[in-house]
C-alpha positions in Angstrom: 0.0 0.0 0.0 1.4 3.4 -0.8 2.4 5.8 1.8 -0.5 8.3 2.2 -3.2 5.6 2.1 -1.4 3.4 4.5 -0.9 6.1 7.1 -4.6 7.2 6.7 -5.7 3.7 7.4 -3.5 3.2 10.4 -1.5 0.4 8.9 2.2 0.1 9.8 4.1 0.1 6.5 7.1 -1.6 8.1 5.3 -4.5 9.6 2.0 -4.5 7.8 0.2 -4.7 11.1 -3.5 -4.2 10.7 -6.7 -5.7 12.2 -8.4 -8.8 10.8 -11.2 -6.7 9.5 -8.8 -5.0 7.1 -8.0 -8.3 5.2 -10.1 -7.3 2.2 -8.5 -3.9 2.0 -5.0 -5.4 2.4 -5.7 -7.8 -0.5 -6.8 -5.1 -2.8 -3.9 -2.8 -1.8 -1.4 -5.7 -2.3 -2.7 -6.4 -5.8 -2.6 -2.6 -6.7 0.9 -2.4 -5.4 2.0 -5.3 -7.5 0.5 -3.8 -10.6 2.0 -0.4 -9.8 5.5 -1.9 -9.4 5.2 -3.8 -12.7 3.9 -0.7 -14.6 6.7 1.5 -13.1 9.4 -1.0 -14.1 8.0 -1.4 -17.6 7.8 2.4 -18.1 11.3 2.9 -16.7 12.8 0.1 -18.8 11.3 1.6 -22.0 12.6 5.1 -21.1 16.1 3.7 -20.2 16.3 1.7 -23.4 15.9 5.0 -25.3 18.5 6.6 -23.1 15.9 9.0 -21.7 15.8 8.0 -18.0 17.5 10.0 -15.3 17.2 9.2 -11.6 14.9 12.3 -11.3 12.7 10.9 -14.0 12.5 7.5 -12.2 11.4 9.3 -9.1 8.7 11.2 -11.0 7.4 8.0 -12.5 7.4 6.3 -9.0 5.5 9.2 -7.4 3.0 9.5 -10.2 2.2 5.8 -10.0 1.8 5.9 -6.2 -0.5 8.9 -6.5 -2.7 7.2 -9.0 -2.9 4.0 -6.9 -3.8 6.2 -3.8 -6.6 8.0 -5.7 -8.0 4.7 -7.1 -8.0 3.0 -3.7 -9.5 5.8 -1.6 -13.1 5.0 -2.4 -12.8 1.2 -1.8 -10.8 1.8 1.4 -13.5 4.2 2.7 -16.2 1.7 1.9 -14.4 -1.1 3.6 -13.6 1.0 6.6 -17.2 1.9 7.0 -18.2 -1.8 7.5 -18.4 -2.7 11.1 -18.5 -6.5 11.1 -16.2 -7.2 8.1 -18.9 -9.3 6.4 -20.0 -6.4 4.2 -16.4 -5.9 3.1 -16.3 -8.3 0.1 -19.7 -7.1 -1.1 -18.4 -3.5 -0.9 -15.3 -4.3 -2.9 -17.3 -6.2 -5.5 -19.8 -3.4 -5.9 -17.0 -0.8 -6.3 -15.2 -2.8 -8.9 -18.1 -4.3 -10.8 -18.2 -3.7 -14.6 
């Protein structure tokens, strides 16, 4: 999970400590983080292959990707946080990501 979202949700980024009711959110965030890392690596590899990637550019790409993930995950995170018993969590995620 990216920085801002993790800190807003009270999740320790170092240990990943969170309550059991946050399992659904953690799974969504983990998948989003995997996709983010893959996309950043792919973009940076393409830029580097063209000789157009500086360290500053890499940081810009990393930050942009993290911001996009944060913005996408805010609504599902809020929906899951609003559930008291954890049972509505999967339904909330399904509703948010339904086609």
